N, C-alpha and C positions, 0 to 999 in steps of 0.2 A: 553292332556297327561294323561297318567293312571299312578297310583301310587299304586294301589293294585293289588294282585296276588289272584284273586278270592274274596270271601266274608270275608275270614278270615284274611288273612296275607297281609302284604305290599310287595312290590318287593323288591328283594335282595338290600342291600346297603342304604335303605331309612329309615328316621325316620320321626315321624309326632307327633305335639303338635294339640290338640282341646280344646277349650274352654269348661269347665266342670262345674265350679261354680261361677255364677255371685257375685261377693263380694261388687259391689257398683254400682249404677246409680245416673246420675247428670242431671239435667235440666238446659241447658242455654239459650240463646235467641234464640228460635225455633230449638233448638238443643237437642238431648238425648245422653249423653255418659253412655257406659255400659263398666264395667271392669269385665273381666271373669278370673280366675284362670284357669291353664290347669290340676289341680287336685282338687279333694274336699278339702276345708280348713275346719279342725276340730278344729285348735287352732293356736295360735300365731306362734308355730313353722313351722306349714305347710305353711307359708308365705315365709319363707327362702328358698334360691337356686330354686324358683319356678317362671317360666315364666308367665306374665301376658299379656293378650290378651285385646285390646282396640277396642271398636266397637263405632262408632258415627252415628247416624241417624240425617238427616237433610233434608230439603225441597227447592230445588232450584226453583221449578215450583209447582203450584198447581197440586195435583194429581201425585207427583213425589217424591219418597222418596231414598235419596242418601245414600248408606250404605258404610262407610269407616273402613276397618278390618285392624289393625296394630300389628305388634309383635314389633320389634325394629324400632323406629321413627327417628332414627338418620342420615338416608341416604341423600346424597345431590340429590335435584331433578333438573335435568339438562334440562330437557323438551326434547322433545317439549310437548306440552299440547294441547288437544282439546279445541277449544274456545267454551264454553258451555254459551249460555244465562240464566240469572237468573232473577227472579222477586221477589219483596217484598211478602211472602208468610205469611199467618195467620196460622202458624201452631201450632197447640195445644199439648202441652207436658203435660203428667199426669204421676206422680210417684206412687209408691205403695200405699204410705200413701193417694193418691189422688184416685186412681182406688179402694181402699179398697180390693185388691186381690193381689196375687204374682205376678204382672206383671206391666211393666210402657208400656206406647204408645205414639206415635206420629201420630196425625191426620192431613193430608192435603189433603182437598177437600174430594171426596170419598173414599180416600185410608188411611188405617189405618195400622200401623206396631207396632207389639206388642211383647215385648220381656219378657219372663219368667224370674223372679229374683229367683226361687227355683226350685230344680230339673235339669234335664239335659238340656243342651243348646237348647233355641227354639226361633226362631224369625219368626213370622207369619206375612202374609200381607192379609188385608181383603179388599175387594171392595163391597161396600155398604152391610155390614154385612155378607159376604160370603169369607171364607178363599180361595184365589185362587194359592198360592203357599208359601212354607215355608223353612226355613233352622232348621234342627234339629240337634240331637245329631251326632256328627262325620261330620256334613256338613262342617264347617268351618276347615281347616287343614293348618297347617304351616309345610311343608315338606321341609328336608334336606337330603344331600346324603355325603358320606364320602370326596368328594372333595370340600366341602364348597358350594356348589351350594344349592338354596333355591327357595321355591316357596310358593304361597298361593293360596289355592284353596275354592270355595264355591260350595254347591251343593243345588240347590232349586227342590222341589218336581215336579213329573210331574203327572198328573191326569189320571185317565181312559178315554181313547179316547182324549187325548191332543195331539195337534200336534204343531211341532215347525217348523218356517219358517225363511227366512232371511239369516243372516251371510255374507252379501255381495254377489257377483256374483258366484253362485255355480252350476255346470253342473250336477251334481248326481240326485239322486231322490229326488224331491222337497220338501216333508216333510223331515226334517233332523233327525227325530227320528231313533236312532241305528247308527248314524255316528259320527266318530272322525272329527272334523274341527279344523285346525290350522290358525290363523288370520296372515298370512304371504304373501305380494304380491310375484306374481311370474309369469314370462312369460313361462307359461306352457300349451299355447292352451285351447281348451275347451273340451278335453277329459279325464282329469283327476280329481284328488283331488285339484290340484292347482287351482288359481284363480287370474286374474289381480286385482280384486276390493275386498278386503277383510274389512269387516266391522263388529266390535265387539257388533254386536246388534242382537237379536233375538226377533221375533213376535210370541206369543203364541195365540191359538185360545181359551184359556182359560180365555181372558179377561186382559192380562197383556204384557208388554214387558221388556228386560232387556239388558241395554248397559251397557258394561264394559270400564270405563273410564281410558283406557290405549292404547296409540298408537302405542305400539309395539307390539310384539308377545302375543297373547292370546289363550289358547288352550281349546276348547270346546269338552265336551264329552256327546253328547245328548242322553241320555239313552243307552249309550255305555260302560260305566265303572260300574255304578249302573244304573240299567235299570229303576229304578222308579225315577230318578233325572236328571236334566241337570246340569253337573258340568262344571265351567270355573275356570282356573288358569292363573296366571302370574308369572314371575320370581322376586324374591326378597321378601321383607318382608311386603309389603302392597298393599292391593286389595281394589279398590273403583269400586262400581256398581250402577246402578240408576235403580230401579223398577218402571216402567212407568205404570200408570193406563190405563185402557179402560173406559167402559166395553168392545166396540167392537174395532175390530183390527184397524178401521179408526180412532177411538179416540185416540188409542196408537201412530198411526202415526203423528196425528196432534200434540201431545205432544212432540214426539221425535223429528219431525223437527223444534219445537218451540225452543227446547234445541240446537239442532246442525245446523239449518239453513235450508231454504226453497229453493226450485229452483225458480230462477227468470223466468221472462217472457223471451221467446226466440222470435227471429223475425218470423213473419209469412212465409217469403220466406223460413225458415229452413225446414218448414214442406213437402216441395216440393220435387221432385225427385232429388238425387245426382247421378253424374256419375263420375266415376273416370277413369283415364288412365291404372287403376291397377299398380302391383308393379314392376315387374322385365320386363314387356313388353317395347318394343321400341316404342317411341312416339317423336313426334315434333309438332310445331303448325299446320302443315298440316293434321297429325294424329288426333289432338285434333278437328281440325274444321271438318274434314270429320266425326267424331262422331257427333258432334253438328247438322251438315247439315243432316245426317242420321236420326237423332232423329226427327228434324223438318219436313223432307220429309215424315217420317212415322205417323206424327200426334202423337208424344210422347212428351208431355209439359215436359221441363227440366228447374230445377231452380238453380241448382249448380253444377259447373265443379270443380273437385278436381285434382290437380297434386300430384301425390304421389312422393316417395323419389327422383328418379332420375330427378327432375327438378333442382336438383343441380349435380354437377359432383361427379364422383366416388371417394371413398376416403376421400372426403371432408366434409361429413355431421359431423356437420352441420356448414356450412360458411354462409348460407343464402344468397348465390350469385347463381343466375341463370346461368345455364350452357350455355356458350357463344355460342359453337358449335351446340347446339340444339335450344336454345332460344335466338337468336342475339338482339331481339328487344322485351323484356318482357313488357316495358310500353306500346309500340302498342298494342302488343298481347292483354294485360288485358283490354285495351279500346275496342278493337275490341269485346272481349266477353262481355263487359258491353253493347255494342251497340246491343247484342243479348239478353238483359234483363237478364243475368247471373250473378250470383254471383261466387266469386272464391275463392277456399279454396286451402292452400297448406300444405303440410307435413313438421311438425318438430319433433325434439327429445330435450331432454336437454343435449345430449353428445355432445362433441367437439372431432373430430378426430384429431390426430397429424398433418395430412397434412392441415388441416383447417388454414388458416391465423389468426382465432382467438385463437388457441390454444396457441401460444407463448404470445399473448396479453393477455389472461386470466391468464396464468402462471404467467406472470411479476407482473400483477396487484393483484394476490391474489384471483382469482374469481373461481378458480378450487377446488375442495375438495381435500384435501392432506392427505397424511399418518402422524404418529406421528413424523417422522424424518423430517418432511416439504416438502418431494418431492410430486410431484402430482400423485394422484391415478391413475392408468392407467391399461389397460388390452387391448386384441386384439379381444374380443368378441363382436361381431357385426361391429365395426368400428376398424380399426387399429390404435392401441396406444391412444385411445379415453380416454378423461377426463370427468370430472361431474362437472356441473355448481353448485356453491354453492348458493342455493337460501336462505340461513340463512344469507348471507352477503348482506346487502342493496345496497351496491354499484354494486354487481354483477346482483342484480336485475335489477337495473336502466341499466346497460351496455347491458344486454339481451334484455330488452324491446326495448332499442334504436334500436337494430339490427332488432327486428321486425317491429318496426315503420317505418323503410325504405321500408318495404314491403307494409305496408298498406298504404303509401304514393304512392307507384307505383300503387296500386289498387287492392292489395288483400283484401279480405273481412273477412276472417275468417282462422282460423289454425286447423290442425288435431294434436292434442298433443298426439302422439304416445309415447309409452315406459314410462319409469319411476318406473319400477318394480323392477330391478336389481340393487339394492342399496346396497353399501358395507357397511360392520359393523367393517372393519378394518381400520377406517378413523378418522379424526378429523374434526368438523364442525367449521365454522367462530365463531358461537355464543356459542361453547361448548356444544352443544345439545349431548344426548346420542344416539350413532350410533344405538343401538338395537331399540330405540324408532322412530328414523329418517328413518328407513328402509321402513316402510308403509307411515310414514307422508310425505316423501318427495313428492308424487304424489299430496299431499294437496297444497304444496307449489308451485309446478311446475304449476299445472292448474289455481291456483289462479293468478299467475304472467302473465299468458297470457290473462286469462279471465279479469282481471283487466285493462289490456292495451286496449283491445277491447272495453270494456265498456266506459273507458275514451277517446277513439278514435272515437267511433261510437254511443255512446250515450246509455242510459239505454235502454233495450229491445231490443236493436240490436246486442248485444255480443252473440256469440255462439261458443264453440270449439267441436271437435269430438275427444273425449278422451278415453284413453284405460285404463288407472290406477286410482285407487282411494281408498280412506277409509272414514271414518265415517266424515260427512259433506262435502263430494264431489259433493253431489247433488247441492250445490251452484253454481258449475261451469259445466253447462250442454252444449253439450249433451255427453251421454257415448254410446260406441258401444261395441258389445259383444267380440272382439278379433278374434283370427285366429282359425275358424274352418275349418273342412274338408268339401267337396262339396258332402255331402250325405245326405240321409234322417235321419240317426242317428245323425249328426252333426246338422241338422235342430231343431232335438228335443231337444238335448243338449242346444243348443243356447237359445232356449225358456225358458227352465227351468233356465238357466242363468239369463236370463231377468226378469223372474218372482220372482226369489231370490232377485235380486237387488231391484225390485219395493217393496218387502216386507222389504226392509231396508232403504227405505224412498228416493229413486231415483226417480225423476218425469218424465224422459224421457229417452228412450233407443232405440239403433239401432242395427243392424247386418248387415253383408256382405251378400246381396241377392245373392242365389246360393252357398255360402260357399266361403272361401279364398284360402285354398290348394286345388291344382288340377283344373280341368275343370269338372264342374258338367254336368251330361248327360241332354238333354233337359227335361226329365220328371222332375228331380230335379229342375232345373232352372224354370220351370213354376210354379210348385208348391210353390216354394219359393218366388216367385213375389207376389203371393196373400198374403202370410204371411208379407213380407216385407212392402208392400204399405198398409198394414192395421196396422202397428206399427206406434209409434210416429212419428219417423223418418226413412228416407228410401234411403238406398245407394246401388248402383250398384258398386261392387268392387271385385277385384281377385288378385292372385298372379302372375302366370305367363301366365295367357291368359285373353283376353278381356272380359267384361261382357254387351257388347252392344246387345241387344237381337236378332238381325238378324243373330248373329253369332251361334245362336242355330237352330232356324227354324222361318217359317213365323209365326205360332202359337204363339210363344213366343212374337212375336211383337203385335199380337193382343190383348194377356194377359195383357202385359204391358201397352198396351192403355186402356183396359178395367180398370184395377184396379188404373191407374194413374188418369184417369178421375173420378172414383169414389172417391180417396181419395180427389181431389180438389172440388168436390161436397159437401164433408163433412167438408170442412175448417171451416164453423161457428161453427160446433158441435166441432171439435178438438181444434181449438183456445179457446172455452170457457171453454173445459176441461183443457187446458193448464192453463188458468187463474186459475182454481181450484186448480192445482198442486201448483202454486205460492203462493196462499193465503191460503191454507191448508196443503199441504205437501200430499196429496193423489195423487197418480200417475196417469198419462195418461192410461198407460196398467196396468190392475189390476188383479191379481190373484182372481179366483172365490171365494175363503172363504173370501176375503176382502170384497167383494160386498154383499155376501150371508153368513154371519157368523153363521145365525140360521139354516142353511140346512148342515146337516151332510154329505150328498151326494157330497158336493163340497170339502171336505177335502182331502188335497194330490193332487189335480187334477194340473198337470203340463203339459197337452196337449193341453189347450185351455186358454182363457182370457177374462176378458171385456175390451173392449175400451172405457174408459169413463166409466159412469154407466148404458149405454143405449145399448151398442151393444155387441153380445157374438160372438165372433171369434174363430173358431176351423180350424187351419190349417191342411190341407192334407198333410201326410206325406208318402204316398205311390203311386208308379207309377201306379196302377191300381184303383186310385180314392176313395178307401174304407176308411171310417173314422167312428170314433164313437164320438158323442157329448152328452154330459150331459146337459140337460136343466132344470133350476130351475122352480119352480111353476109357472103355469098360462099358457097363451096361447102366443107364441112368432111367430113373423111373419118374415120371410126371406125377407132382404133388397133386393135381388137379383131378387127374382121370386114371391114374394107374398105368397108363401106356408108358412103353419102353422103348427107348433107343440105344443104338450102340455108337461108339466112336473109337477111334478119333475120324470125324468127318463131318461135313457140313449137312443139315437136313433143311429142306424147304418144306414149310408147313403153312397150313391156312388155319386161321382161328376166328372165333365169334368174339364179339365185344366182351364177353365174361370169361375169356381163356387168353392165354398166351403161353409160350414156352416157358414153363417152371419145372425143372428137373432136380431131383434129390441125387447127389453124388453117391455112387456105390461104395458100401462100406460105411454108411453113416447110421449113427443112432440120434436120430433127431428128436430133441424136446419141445414138446407142444403141450398145449393146456386145453382145457374144456370150455373156459368162460370166454364169452364173445362181447362182453358189455363194457369193458374197461382194461386198460392196460396196467393201472396203478391196483395191484393185489400182491398177496403172497404166491410168488409163481411157484413155490415148492407144494403147494396144494392143488390137488386135482392134477397132476402132472401125468402125461401121457407120452410115452416112449415109441417111437414108430422105428422100425428096423428095416435097413435096406440093402440087400444084396452083401450081407456079412460074410465074408470068407471064412473057410475053416481055419480054426486057430486065432479067430479075431479075438482081441482084447482091447476095450476102450473105458475110459471115465468120462461120463456125461454129468458136467456141472451146471447147476442151476442157482443162480444168485438170489438171496433173499433182500428184502427191501433196503436193508442196511449196508448190505455188501459184506457182511462179517461172518454170517453162518449159512454158506450156500448148502444145497441138497447135492450129494454125489451118488450116481448109480454106476457100478462096475458090471459092465458087459461082456461076456464070454462064451465064445461058441467053440465047442469041440465036437467035431463030427455033426450029428443031427440035433444035439442037444444044446440050449441056449440057456444060461443063468444070468440071471440080473438080481443083483444085492444093492440094497439103496440105504443110505444114511442121510438122515435129515428130510427125506421127502414124506409127504403126508397124503394119504388117499391115492397113491400114485398107480399107475398100471401100464403094461406094456399093449401097444396097438399092435394086433395080428390080424392081418388080413384073411378073408374067406372063413372066418369063424374058427380060427385055429383054436385048440384047447391050451389055456394057460393053467397051470397048477402051482401050488404053493408047497414048498418043501421047507419047513422051518421058516426063516426069514428070508428065503429067497425065491423069487418067481421063476418058474422053469417052462421052456416052451419047445415044440418040435420044430425044427427049422424048414422043413419041406412046406409048411403052411404058413411061413411068414411073408408079409409083402415082399 
C-alpha cells in the first residue's frame, strides 16, 4: 500500500506520525525498549499532547531480532497468531552508558541491532560488523485517514544490487524489486498479481530475511514507493517483524523454518508419478482402469491415482460419499487399485454445499461459519448455497476428520486439499478470531486438520496432502502444487517462477499440473512440460476438461514420459536424501539458483531454471523449437543425459529434442542413483549406484541415502588422493560405483577403489 504522493507529499486525506526523538531506553531480561516522541522534545511542555512511539527489540532465536512497533497498545488481540518456536537466547543488551556513545544495542549471535538515542530515528542491523539494512528517518510511520482507518509501516533500506525474493507463491518477475505485493490469499490462477499462497516473508541476497508477524493482510512495496527501501505495512496500531540473519540465504531459511516450522518427511511413494482423472472429464471405474492398464502396457510406472471432484455427486461437494451411479463398489475398486501397487488420492475442499447431507448436520451443531446474526454464511460461488467449516471449533475439527476417516478406512491413502482461499471477512468465528486475520490463516488450519489425521492414521513420514492454499508455516503440511495455470509455454514459465518464489519462502516440496490445467496443451507444450514436471520434487498429470494420459497427445509423448519417469525413479536415492535435508534444515528440494550460489552475481534474478537439490541443474525448455538458454556457474558441468560438458560462469544457448533438456551435474558431485525403474517405494540402500563427477584431488565427502523409516541410512565416504579414489560404505547393500568408459573397479577389503582418470 502506498501512502506518499511522490517524494514530498502524502496522499490526499492521510496523516502520518514518525518517531523523531528518542526520550528513553530501558533494558529488560534480553529486551531493549525504546520510547520515541513524534516531535523533538526541547522542554517539559513538549511532552504534552504528543504521541509516543514504543519500540521493543528482543531475540526469540539466536540470530533473529524481533521488532515490535506500537502507538496505542490497548487493542484486543483476538488472534489468530502464527505459532513461532522460541529458544532461550543469551541476548546481550547495552545501554548508552555502557556503549559509551549515543546508541543502545541488542546482540544475538552474529546479529546486532543498534538504535541511535540522539538525532533522527535510526535502527541499524549489523551482521558480523557490516550493516545489512536499516530503518531511518521517516521509515517508521503511523498513518491515519479521515475515516478512522490506521496503518503502521516500516521501511528497510535496499542496497545497491540487492535483490528481494519470496513473499509466497508469486508468478511475476522472480526478483520482487519494483513490485507491490499484497499478502492476501486469492483464487486467481497463475497469471496475475494474486496468489494462492501468500507468505509475509522475504529473503534478501544481502544476507538477511524479514518476516512480518501478522497473519492478515500485509502490504509490501519492494522498491516501488521509496525505491531505495522495502516497505511493509499492516492495518492497526501495531507492527511486529523479525529480522533474520544469514549470512547466506540458506542460513536465513534455516533460521526462518526453525521459527515457523519445517517440512516433515514425505513417503517415498509420493515422489512417483501421479495420474488424475482430470476435473470435468467423464470417468468411472472402467475409465480409470483403462488409464492404469494403458500406463502399464506402455511401460510407464505409476505410483498414485487421483480422483478429482466428480468422485462425489454434483451439487453435493463435499459430502464425502462416492457417487453410487459412477462408483457402486468403492471399497472393491480401491482394493483393486491397491492390488496394482497404487496409492489413491481423492479431492476434497472445506466447503459444504447446501444439498450435501452434511450441511444440515453442520448447521445444527454449529460447525459452519456464521454471520453476526447467527445465520450460516453462504453463497453460490463454486457450490450452490455452500457453507464453510469452522476449523476454530474443536468439535467441528473432530467432525470433519471423522468424515475423512471413513474414506481412509475404505482405502484412500491421501487427500488433495483444494481451495481454502476465498474466506469471507463479514463473519463470526467460533473462537472469536479476527476475520481479517483469519482470511489467510484459514488455509493453515484446513491443511493442518487433514495432515494431522493422515499422520495419526498412517504414521509419521506417511502423511501427504496435495494442497493449493497456504500461508507462513504451511510448509509443515506438504505437498503444495501451483494451482490453475493455462496450457501454454508462458504458463509453464509463470508456474516455475511461482514454485521458486515459494521455495524462497521456506516451502520444501512443490508440484504443478504437467501440461497445464486450463485448456488442452498442444503436444509440444505437453512434452516439454513432462521433463520439467518429472524433474520437480513431485509430479502430477492433471487437467481441467481433457485427459492427461500421454498417448492422448502422440506416441513421442509416451516415450518422453517413459524416459523421464525412469530417470526420476533412478534418482530416488538422491531425491529422498534431498527431502531429508528439507525436513531437517528447511532447505527446499527445488532451489533457486541464488540460493545455491549466493556469491555468483550471475544467478541473481534467474527464474527460468533451478537446482534440484544441491547437485543437479535443471533448465526446462519452454519453446516448441527446443531453443533454451541456461546459465552455468563456475566449473565444468556434465550433462546427466549424454555426458556433454560445459563450463561456467556463462550463459549457453542450446537446442534440445523433446526427450532432452539441460540437466547438468555440478562439479565435485557424488550422485546417488539406483538401478530400479519400476517404483520409488523401495529400500533405496539396495542396488545403490554412485556416479562421480569431476572430483578434485583431496576431495572428501559423505553420501547419505535414507532408509524407508528414516532411522538407518546408508553412508558412503568418498575420498580422492591423487589418482586413487576410495569408497567405503556402511549400511548399503549390493552397491557399486558407476565409472564411465569401462574403468576398472577393484575391491580392497571392504573398500572399493578406482583410478580417477577413467571416471565420468
